C-alpha positions as CSV (number, residue, x, y, z in Angstrom):
1,M,6.4,-87.2,58.3
2,P,2.6,-87.2,58.4
3,T,0.5,-86.6,61.5
4,Y,-2.2,-89.2,62.3
5,A,-5.2,-88.7,64.5
6,Y,-6.4,-91.6,66.8
7,A,-9.4,-92.0,69.1
8,C,-10.0,-94.7,71.7
9,K,-13.1,-96.7,71.2
10,D,-13.5,-97.3,75.0
11,C,-12.6,-94.1,76.8
12,G,-12.9,-91.6,73.9
13,H,-9.4,-90.2,74.4
14,A,-8.3,-88.5,71.2
15,F,-4.8,-87.5,70.2
16,D,-2.5,-86.8,67.2
17,I,0.9,-88.5,66.6
18,V,3.6,-88.0,64.1
19,Q,4.5,-91.3,62.4
20,Q,6.5,-92.5,59.5
21,F,4.7,-94.1,56.5
22,S,6.5,-97.4,57.3
23,D,5.3,-97.4,61.0
24,N,2.4,-99.7,62.0
25,S,-0.8,-98.1,63.2
26,L,-1.3,-97.8,66.9
27,T,-3.8,-100.3,68.4
28,V,-3.6,-99.7,72.2
29,C,-4.8,-96.5,74.0
30,P,-2.0,-95.0,76.1
31,T,-4.6,-93.8,78.7
32,C,-6.8,-96.9,79.3
33,E,-5.2,-99.6,77.2
34,G,-8.4,-99.9,75.2
35,S,-8.6,-100.4,71.4
36,L,-7.8,-97.4,69.1
37,R,-9.2,-96.4,65.8
38,K,-7.5,-94.2,63.2
39,K,-9.5,-91.1,62.3
40,F,-9.4,-89.9,58.7
41,N,-9.7,-86.2,57.9
42,S,-10.2,-84.4,54.7
43,V,-7.0,-83.2,53.0
44,G,-6.6,-79.6,51.9
45,V,-5.4,-79.5,48.3
46,V,-4.1,-76.4,46.6
47,F,-3.7,-76.4,42.9
48,K,-0.9,-74.1,41.8
49,G,0.3,-73.5,38.3
50,S,-1.3,-74.1,34.9
51,G,-3.3,-77.1,33.7
52,F,-6.0,-77.2,36.4
53,Y,-8.6,-75.0,34.9
54,R,-11.0,-75.4,31.9
55,T,-9.4,-72.5,30.1
56,D,-5.8,-73.8,30.5
57,S,-6.1,-76.2,27.6
58,R,-7.1,-73.5,25.1
59,S,-4.7,-71.7,22.9
60,G,-3.0,-68.5,23.7
61,A,-4.6,-65.1,24.5
62,V,-8.1,-66.2,23.3
63,A,-8.8,-68.0,26.5
64,A,-6.9,-65.6,28.8
65,A,-8.6,-62.4,27.8
66,P,-12.0,-61.9,26.2
67,S,-12.0,-60.1,22.9
68,T,-13.4,-56.6,23.0
69,A,-13.9,-56.4,19.2
70,A,-16.8,-58.8,19.3
71,A,-18.7,-57.0,22.1
72,P,-21.0,-54.2,20.9
73,S,-20.2,-50.8,22.5
74,A,-23.0,-48.7,24.1
75,P,-23.7,-45.4,22.4
76,A,-22.2,-42.5,24.3
77,A,-24.5,-39.9,25.9
78,P,-24.1,-36.3,24.6
79,A,-21.5,-34.4,26.7
80,S,-23.5,-31.1,26.6
81,V,-26.6,-32.5,28.3
82,P,-26.3,-33.5,32.0
83,A,-28.0,-36.8,32.8
84,A,-30.2,-35.4,35.5
85,S,-31.7,-32.6,33.4
86,A,-32.2,-34.9,30.4
87,A,-34.3,-37.3,32.6
88,A,-36.4,-34.4,34.1
89,S,-37.5,-33.0,30.6
């Protein structure tokens, strides 16, 4: 069952209550018997599983892992020359 938040327009009393979907909204404040309004909050949504991301509609391993064959590799530095002494020369 969902939890609804209410606030009194007259006295400012705020409270939460668990109600069924089929229950009517509350209209009378339990503290001062003034009029209530239902407060609406943002809903936290968590997307789990596949189908929610741009890459999910692409085929197979092409979208999941970038290809290393297309990327040029950097030339390796000579192993016999330390980087610090090569920069000092």
